[in-house]
C-alpha positions in Angstrom: 10.2 0.9 2.1 12.1 3.5 4.1 12.9 4.4 7.7 13.3 7.9 9.0 14.1 9.6 12.3 15.1 13.1 13.1 18.7 12.7 12.0 18.9 9.5 9.9 17.0 8.5 6.8 17.4 5.0 5.4 15.8 4.2 2.0 15.8 0.4 1.2 16.2 -0.5 -2.5 14.4 -3.6 -3.8 16.9 -4.7 -6.5 16.1 -7.5 -8.9 13.6 -9.4 -6.7 10.6 -7.9 -8.2 7.4 -9.6 -9.3 7.8 -8.5 -12.9 11.3 -10.1 -13.0 9.9 -13.4 -11.6 7.2 -13.3 -14.3 9.5 -12.6 -17.2 12.0 -15.2 -16.1 9.3 -17.8 -15.8 7.7 -16.9 -19.1 11.0 -16.9 -20.9 12.0 -20.2 -19.4 8.8 -21.9 -20.5 8.9 -20.3 -23.9 12.5 -21.3 -24.6 11.8 -24.9 -23.4 8.9 -25.0 -25.9 11.2 -23.8 -28.7 13.9 -26.3 -27.8 11.3 -29.1 -27.5 9.9 -28.3 -31.0 13.4 -28.1 -32.5 14.5 -31.4 -31.0 11.3 -33.2 -31.9 11.6 -31.9 -35.4 15.2 -33.1 -35.6 14.1 -36.6 -34.4 11.2 -36.6 -36.9 8.6 -37.0 -34.2 6.6 -33.8 -34.5 4.0 -33.3 -31.8 0.5 -32.7 -33.1 -0.1 -29.5 -31.2 3.0 -27.8 -32.6 3.6 -26.5 -36.1 6.3 -27.9 -38.3 9.3 -25.6 -37.7 12.8 -25.3 -39.0 15.0 -27.4 -36.7 18.1 -25.3 -36.3 16.3 -22.0 -35.9 13.9 -23.3 -33.3 16.7 -25.0 -31.4 18.8 -21.8 -31.5 15.9 -19.7 -30.1 15.3 -22.3 -27.4 19.0 -22.4 -26.3 19.3 -18.6 -26.4 16.1 -18.3 -24.4 17.5 -20.7 -21.8 20.7 -18.7 -21.4 18.7 -15.4 -21.0 16.3 -17.1 -18.6 19.2 -18.4 -16.5 20.8 -15.0 -16.4 17.5 -13.5 -15.1 17.2 -16.3 -12.5 20.8 -15.7 -11.4 20.2 -11.9 -10.9 17.1 -12.7 -8.9 18.9 -15.3 -6.8 21.9 -12.9 -6.1 19.4 -10.0 -5.7 21.6 -7.7 -7.8 20.9 -4.0 -7.3 19.4 -4.3 -3.8 20.8 -2.3 -0.9 20.1 0.9 0.8 20.7 4.7 0.8 21.5 6.2 4.2 21.5 9.9 4.9 22.8 11.0 8.3 22.1 14.8 8.9 24.0 15.0 12.2 27.2 13.5 10.9 26.7 15.0 7.4 27.4 11.6 5.7 25.6 9.9 2.8 26.2 6.1 2.4 25.1 4.2 -0.7 25.3 0.4 -0.6 24.3 -2.1 -3.4 24.8 -5.7 -4.0 26.4 -6.5 -7.4 27.3 -9.7 -9.3 29.5 -12.3 -7.5 33.2 -11.6 -7.5 35.6 -9.4 -5.6 33.5 -6.2 -6.2 30.2 -7.8 -5.2 29.6 -5.2 -2.4 29.4 -1.7 -3.6 29.7 0.9 -0.8 30.1 4.6 -1.5 30.4 7.1 1.3 30.7 10.9 1.0 29.9 14.1 2.8 26.7 16.0 2.3 28.6 19.2 1.9 30.3 17.8 -1.2 27.0 17.4 -3.0 26.6 20.2 -5.6 23.3 19.2 -7.1 20.5 16.6 -7.0 18.1 15.6 -9.8 15.3 13.1 -9.4 13.8 11.5 -12.5 10.5 9.5 -12.0 8.8 7.8 -14.9 5.5 6.0 -14.1 3.6 3.6 -16.3 4.4 0.1 -17.7 8.2 0.5 -17.3 8.5 2.5 -14.2 11.9 4.2 -13.5 13.1 6.2 -10.5 16.6 7.6 -10.8 18.5 9.8 -8.5 21.4 11.8 -10.0 23.9 13.4 -7.6 26.7 15.7 -8.7 29.6 15.6 -6.2 
């Protein structure tokens, strides 16, 4: 989504709160819980009939690792890492780039520079399953 007038153009950036991130975090959470459940049940000697007979340590390791990765994804979604805006002001000749980062003293990333300092701009767009839109600016 963007907003544009005669002298100001604001481009909103979605960040990590995308449908695909929600889907991956949910799938990874359920899968890792399944691995952990199978590993624990195998350790206790009470294998469930709908699961195969796994190796205890390996399945538990995959379950725990999956839970860590899933919690990382959920935290990036919660904190909305990467979201922000790009603001171009033609009249003042200023470009402002704002992004939210990970919690800490540098959570707010705010870069401001003059349009006349921009030497070149390159836009890279890749459509498909893993879409990518990258803006390169040389200052």
